N, C-alpha and C positions, 0 to 999 in steps of 0.2 A: 681896392686892390684887385687886379685882374687875376683870374685863375684859369686853369685848363683842367678838364675832368681827368685827363690821362696822366698829367704830371704837374700837380699843383705846386710842388716845391720849385720846379724850374721856372714857374711864372714869377717867383720872387727875385730872380736874377735880373729882371728889368727894372726893379725899383731904383729910384734916384740914389746914387752913391754906392749901390751894391756892386756893380761891375768893377768899380775902382777898388773896392775893398777886396774882392775876389782876386783881382790882378795883383794887388799889393801883397796879399798873403802868399800867393803862388811864388812870386819873385823872392820874398823873404825866405821861404822854405827852401827854394832851390839854392839860394846862396849858402845856407848853413850845410846843406847836403853836399855842396861842392867844396867844403873846407877840407884841406889836406889831411887833417886829423881823422876825418871820417873814413878814410881809406884803411886805416890801421887800428883805430881805437874806438870804433863806433859803439861797441858794447859798453865801454866806460861812459861814453856820453849818454847812452840810453839809461844806464843805471842812475847817473846823476840827475838826469831829467826827471826820472820817476820820483826820486827823493824830493826834489824841489817842487814838482807838481803836487805831490802829496801834502807838502807843507803849505802850499798855497791854498789848496782846497780846504784843508783843516782850518786855516786862518779865516776863511769866509764863513765857516761853520762855528766860529767863536773861539778857536784854539790857536791863537796867533803866536806860535813859538818861533824862536829863531832857528835857523837852519842847523846850527851846530848842536842845539839841544835835541832836535829830531834825530840827527845822525848819531849822537852819543847814547840816547836812551834805549834801553832794552825792555823795560817793563812799561806797558801801556795799559795796565789795569789801574784801578783805584779811582782817582778823581775824574770828573767829567771831561776835562780838557785832554787828559792823557788818553782816555778811551776814544775821543774824537780823532786825535792824531793816529792812534792805532788803526781805527776804521779806515781812514784815508790811505794809510800805507797798505793795508790788506787789499783795498779796492784797486789801487794802482797795480799791485802785483797780479791781481786776478784778471785785469782787463785784457791783457794779451792772450790769455788762455781761452777767451770766449768768442774770438772773431768768427770762426766758422759757424758757431751756433747762432750768433747774432744775425747773420744773413738769412737764416732759416726760421728762427723763432726769437725775435727780440723780447717778447714778454717772458720767455723762459730765462733769458739773460738778466733782465731786470729783477726777476725774482731771486736769482742767484746773487746778484749784487747786493740786494737788501739783506739776504741771509749772511753774506760775508761781512757787510757793514755792521749789522747788529751784533754779531759775535757773542750771542748769548745774553746781550743786555736788554733784549725785548722779550716779553712773554712768548713762549714757543708758538702759540696758535696765531700770533700776529706777524710772524716772521715770514718773509718770502711770498706774501700774497697782498694784493690790493686791499685797502681798508674797506670795511663794511659800513653800512649806514650807521651813523651815531658814534663811530669810533673817533677818538681825538687824534690830532696830528701835532707832533712836537717839531716845529720848524720856525724858530723865533725870528730868523732874518727876514722871512717872506711873510708879509702881512696881507697879501692880496686875498680877495674872497675865495673861500675854499669850495671847489665844486663838490656836488654830492656824489655818492658812490656810484650811482647809475651813470652819471655823466662821465666820471672817471673811466669806468669800464668801456663805454662807447668810444671815447677819445683815444684810449690806449689801443683798442682794436684798430682804429683808423690809422694811428701812428705806425703800428706794426705792419699794416697793409702797405703803407707807403714805403717802408724800409725793405720789405720783402720784394715788392714790385721793382724796386730800383728806380732808375730814371736818369735824366740828364742834368739834374741840378748839381752845381759845384759842391764839393765837400764842405766848404765853409757854411753854405746855406743849410745843408742837411744837418750838420752838427749843431748849428745854432738853433734850428727848429726843434730837434730832439731835446737839447738842453732846456730851451724855454718851455716846451710843452710839459716836460717832467716837473719843472719848477711850478708851473701853473697848476698842474693837477695834484702834485704832492700825493701820489697814489699810495704811499706807505705811511705807517704811523710815525716813522722816524727816519732820519738819515736821507731825506729826499734830495737835499742839495748835494751831498756827497755822491749819491747815485747819479744824479743828473750830470754832474761834471765828469764822472767816469764814463757815462754813456757818450758824452761829447768826445772824450778821448778815443773811445772805441770806434766811433764813426771816422775820426780823422786818420786813425791807423788803417782801418779796414778799407777806406776809400782809396788808399794809395797815396794820399797827400803826404802823410807822415808815417810811412811803413815801419820805420825803426823807432818810432815813438820818442823823438828827440825835441819836439816842439810843444812843451807843456803849456797849454792854454790856461791851466789853473794858476800858473805863475802870473800871467798877465791879468787875469780876473782879480787876483789878490792885490797886485801892484796898483791897479786902477782904483782900488778901494771898495769897501762895502757899500758906501753911498752911491757911487757910480754904477756898481753892479745892480743894485736895487732899482735905480732910476732907469737904467737901460731895460731891465726886465719889465718894469711897469709899461714901457713902450710896447713891448711884445704883447702884453695882456690886452692892450687896446685893440689889437688886430688891424690898426690903420696902416696904410703904406708907410707913413712917416715913422710910426712906432716900430714896425717890423724892420725897416731899414736901419733904424738906430740900433736895435738889438743885434742885428747881423754885423753891423760895423763895429760894435763893441766887442763881439766875439772875435772878429777879425783882428782887431787891435790886440786883443789878449793873446792870440796865437803869435803875432809879431813880437810881442814882449817876451813870450816864451822862447821864440827863436833867438832873440837878443841874449837871453840868459844862457842858452846852450852854446851860442857863439862865444860867449865869455868863457865857458867851460872848455871849449875847443882851444881857445887861445892859451888858457892856463895849462892845459895838457901839453900843448906845443912848447911852452916855456919850461915844462917840467915842474910847474908850481902846484899841480893838483894830482 
């Protein structure tokens, strides 16, 4: 894979299939933003997208509840699945509050996201900080080799530097790399998948691609299924051009499926059915 020292993420835009994925996502997002419902009721679409995105992220973390159960439930304590759904909902609610901090201090945002996700379920000294050498990680969906604490620290600093520096890479590429890198590193003792998908959401909002947060990629990740998610992620971990391109395309398809979900919400609102 070719890279440039000044903007390594932008180099990924030339991988086979990636320009088409970027273009397809941009057109899909533009279409839903152009829906007539968005002129008057965008807040309702945003709220529904948040709920559905939370449900999708929780499903990938092992709590595959139907949407109406997530909507109806008020108590997310107790069993593991309920706590997972509650963590996903809290993270989605928090994401929009952290945009300005993200641009200046991504690592601070990641620590905050882990704190929000853990919600008291993790020992206090392990919350909101990268794991130390020898500490276990609870992330059953991802079975890739776990980097050591020193490698995690170095790669997090590198990722943070790329985000702060900005660059010309399309939002899809940046979001996919942030998501994939956090899954690969699993920097926290728990909730890494939930945090990674929330970070992807933050990039998509903050980049201006999805400023109203109505295109929940988490919906698409869940709709494509856990097996496809893991397979695409394994491509990312190879670091090969083919693997990286496949992961970026998977993330792009997830955004498009999120767009489709929100388009259906717009249509329902227009008909007065939601």
